[in-house]
Phi, psi and omega in degrees: 000152177289156180289121184270121173296135184298343177275349180267145180286151180280120185247132172251132183244126182243118185257118182266131174283333188049051187067242174249002181298325175255309187292341176292342179238317185271131173285093188292327179297316181294320175299317181299313179297325177296316183295323180301337180271357181282146178306141176074354182278113183255346186208131177227133182221141173256138179230145177296311177220103182291335181279355179287167179299321177295321179293322176299313182299324178298317178295315180296320176297315182296322179300318181285310187285320183265001180051046180291141179249348173217151180230130176237127175244123178255111187206246184257198184287138176294346185292341181247319190249356179302317177304319181300311184287325176297315179299321179298318177300311181302317182290335177274002176095006178255128181307135189291344180270009171259019179250140177229130180252143181235133185260101178247012175259284183302325187262003182218281192293336179271349181242002178225131181265337180286119187295317179299316182292317178297323178293316180294320178297319181299322180298317177299313183296316181293318180290336170298314181297319180296315183297318179291321183301327181302328187253011177290153182233146177293133182238156179242130179284133179292136175268131185235125174284144185246122173286128187278052179224140181239146176251122174252121184258109178117126184251031172281192184296326179285320181294315179298316182292320178295315180299314182294320180294318176298316183295320181293339178273004170098018181241147177287146183226139168252125182246122183243126180230130183280343178274169180286336182239150171280160172125335180062214181294331185299330181294341177268356182272161180253313179228158176254132176265152359267007186281332183080010180293155181288118184294318183295322181293317179298315183294315180301325181293318180293314184299315179299320179291327177290311183295330182267000181276129188291339183267358181254125173252121184259132174241115174254167183049039184220158178222152177281115188264339178200146177220137176221169179103201186205177184307131181097331186214063176269148175235118184241142177253120180255122185241128180272171180294339180274357181095359180290132184246135178229126176260130180233147179249125183225168182258331180222159179228136176242120178268116181221050184286350177074193181222179178226160182275131177296128175269115188281049178303128182091358176254127173047040176063024180296137180094344180265322182240134185289348179271002176254111189233162168273168179298324181290320174297322176296320180301316179295322180296316181290334181265008183281358180128260180238077182295142177272110184265145180278180183280327185226129178232129181242123176257131180244126185271163172056043177276108182085011180232161182051043179270165178292325181228155178082249180274083182277349186277159170272137184276358168068323186261348188300318184295318179292322177296316181297317177299315182300310181293326175298316179296321179295323175298315178294330178291318182279329184216083184305332182276354176291128174280129179237129177243138173243111179267118189230153171270298177227120182273116181260091177241075186272149178089160182295319183297314182289328177295317178295322176302318178295320180292324175297322176295320176298319181293330179282356180092006179287134185259134178248129181234124182269140173225166178252155184296336179288340179228072180286162178303151175242122183251128176235141179277118185278145181300328182277357184107157182083191186225151169246127181246109178268128186213142170266112180279109187289336182286330179252351179069031179232151174267133180220162180238123177258136173271141184216148175258343181213136177248130179244125180255122177272108185249154184281162167281136177237163179295143181294152175296135180099350182295322179300312177300320181292319180297320177293322180294319181273348181061054178234153186280154174244140180278177181293340177268010177074002174275158178297145184256122180284165182294320178200130185299337182247319185273327178222066189287345178241012180256145166273163175293339174278123182302142175085359180240132186231168184216159179197163171078198186285356168298334183273333183152167185297134177197161181279176187295316183290324177291324176299317179292321177298319180292325175300316181296324179293318180295316179300320178295318180293318179297325184287333185302305182294328177293323177293323180288331182086334175205153176228162178250120180280156178297143186279355177288088186228160178289144181212147183227161175257108183296344179297330185247359183284132182256003176070031183283343177071016177297325179296314181297319178294329183276338187290123182283352183249006177055038180276350180247130173234161181262132178281177179293342176265017178063035172247147180283138172250121182262118175274107184296333180288329179269340180290132184258000173076034179278328178087007181299322182295327182294327181281325180288337182295119184287339182263352183071016178280334177273125181231173176240122180304139180075346177225045180283156175306324180291346176258322183282322182296315173302325181293318176299315179302319183294332181292345185230023182243143001283351172208181182289337172225141175276331178272113185296339178291347182253011184304328183279348179284137175292136176257137185235131174255131182236122172269110185250129178289141188296334188280315187239302184293320176295321177296320176300319176296324176294318179293328175299324175291316177307317182275000181058035175288131185264136173213167186304146183277010181273002184268128176234117189261133173249127179281132171229156181291326185201148175296342175295345178276346187279120180265161177296329180298326176293318181294313183296323182296324179297317178294317179303324183273355170122005178295144176268341178205153174230136176241131170252109191247121181234201177280169173299152178302141181070006177237019180294135182284354175240043176062293185221023181303316182288331179286325173295321179298320181299314178299322181293318183294324178298322178291317183299323178300318178295319179297319181294327175294319179294323180283357180064027173267320176107118181293340178291347181277354182244128180230150174251131178242123173257121187216158175249166180298331182270020180238054182294324179295318177298322179295313180300318181293320178300318179296314180301314182292319177294321177300313178301320180296316182292326180297332180280351181265170174290154178306161180304139181248037182295342181276353177305129178285140177217141181254006180290142178278127180300325184300341179297332185243359189284345179234159179298000000 
């Protein structure tokens, strides 16, 4: 072991083999010998599976016997196992925020086949973790009391189901619906696919249960006009159409505002001829009693959906709805010819596949077209329509005669959703629907604690899926209310009053309004409202505002360690470019994880540092990487308009633009710095970006980080 200065914390490092997942590629003995020589490292242990009960016991025993003051575990992604190791440290008497995790599986052994290269990369990654661990500080998680009352916004089938579920768990609920009646879109439907059940009967049963439940207070013809507060203590103002105002205090919020059907004005002469309807209008027509049906009906799919720009998404339910209504037409009028013109027929799952086969047996005809050659509808002088289409399956152009045209249009976000998102300070995706915290790990949570979502407000989905998601949201909302109090993560903004000049830049930058200025011009951080993005720390011109666990004093040593004692330990690789990547924990870091899961290979020159948001990345972090020898730096965040901290990635983009100019002035080169917008579901794009950026850097001159410069960094460190 290295000689430990008494002023340095005692660090224990645990290297996980993960069976052969890591040790099958990385030379763990070599890594262990390297780590033993690092400053402050007093204990190194290899484990077959560090996450096993034996591995956890090993950590806890070492904390007690070796008097460890910091723990570093080099294994898999912190996104899955960090809570386990933190709890182990806490149980052993070590503050959980004195723990640091290093990812040498998803980011190393699973994406690199060359043992020597993977081993060298593991050394860099582990020493990064050790360097940061030296400067970690014990943190206390804020305790937050939870009011056992929930607010459900939206009285459609998902909102009704969520409210009823929360109430049945013993909590009071306020249900707010802006229309005069409860039910949402479902009240206009006739049947539910694929079961064929009566939609109105199902809805009436749920509405009756909600209205009769003693714990549910219903507000119709009302909207939530303002919301303030944080998890456990939200204050909402409900305003009726008559102007009556009611203020309620709640602990959790469920967003179930639903969606609306796109009206295809300008598509296929819709609005000009009364025989051209949407599927929803057809649904009302079929449920009107004894409708008079024509001889020939043509349905056109994907009208206003899956476009190159705008509504690029698939609405998911349109195919099922079209089949349902087509079968209903055949049921009412067996002699009516029904054609469904489709681009991609989405009949997912066993039930819908059988639904599709039932339609074929009923004589419903399916005709495929490509988006480059959509159907052409003409109104015939004698009445009716001519539908010209190129059938890709038979390779022929044909004309269908029709008496009625039905357009399958997508669900779109409701009017007012953007205002509600701003009020709640929650993100909206590129498709304008509300964006969940994580599609797999937190699918009904917003990134803002205590706020949940369900139903078509989240995106197009069927009734049964909306109800299932409502139950999930209700379960999530009930957890903190049942506990009565929760502990928030300790990653919060903190400032040093000795150096604060009271400029209020932090308060202006905070997307969650968690920082207010006192009468003495000092910032007050509401820890319950602070989401830990770190945007304020970068905007602070004095550097006095910091983010716990991601302070400059912790991040900069980590950057230095990624490139020490040089950018490569193997002299044979000295000409290869070294890349430092600051990856946001929500999307780009997750994309790198999934690239590992998929065993996607990319150059071993990439070294990733986890940050909460790209909005936390300062120019000083970027410059330090170049100063220490990096040939390139990537700041990788979420897709535009999908930042989990509202606009953190957009603030980062503006900062990167300024940084590029600064690097040009410093003669380092702005082309060596790149911003990547990525989603967790884009691992291939992530791997390809790394490969392309590496090739770009190979074509440049070697890093000129040793060039002397007298320019002041502060000139470029802020926007």
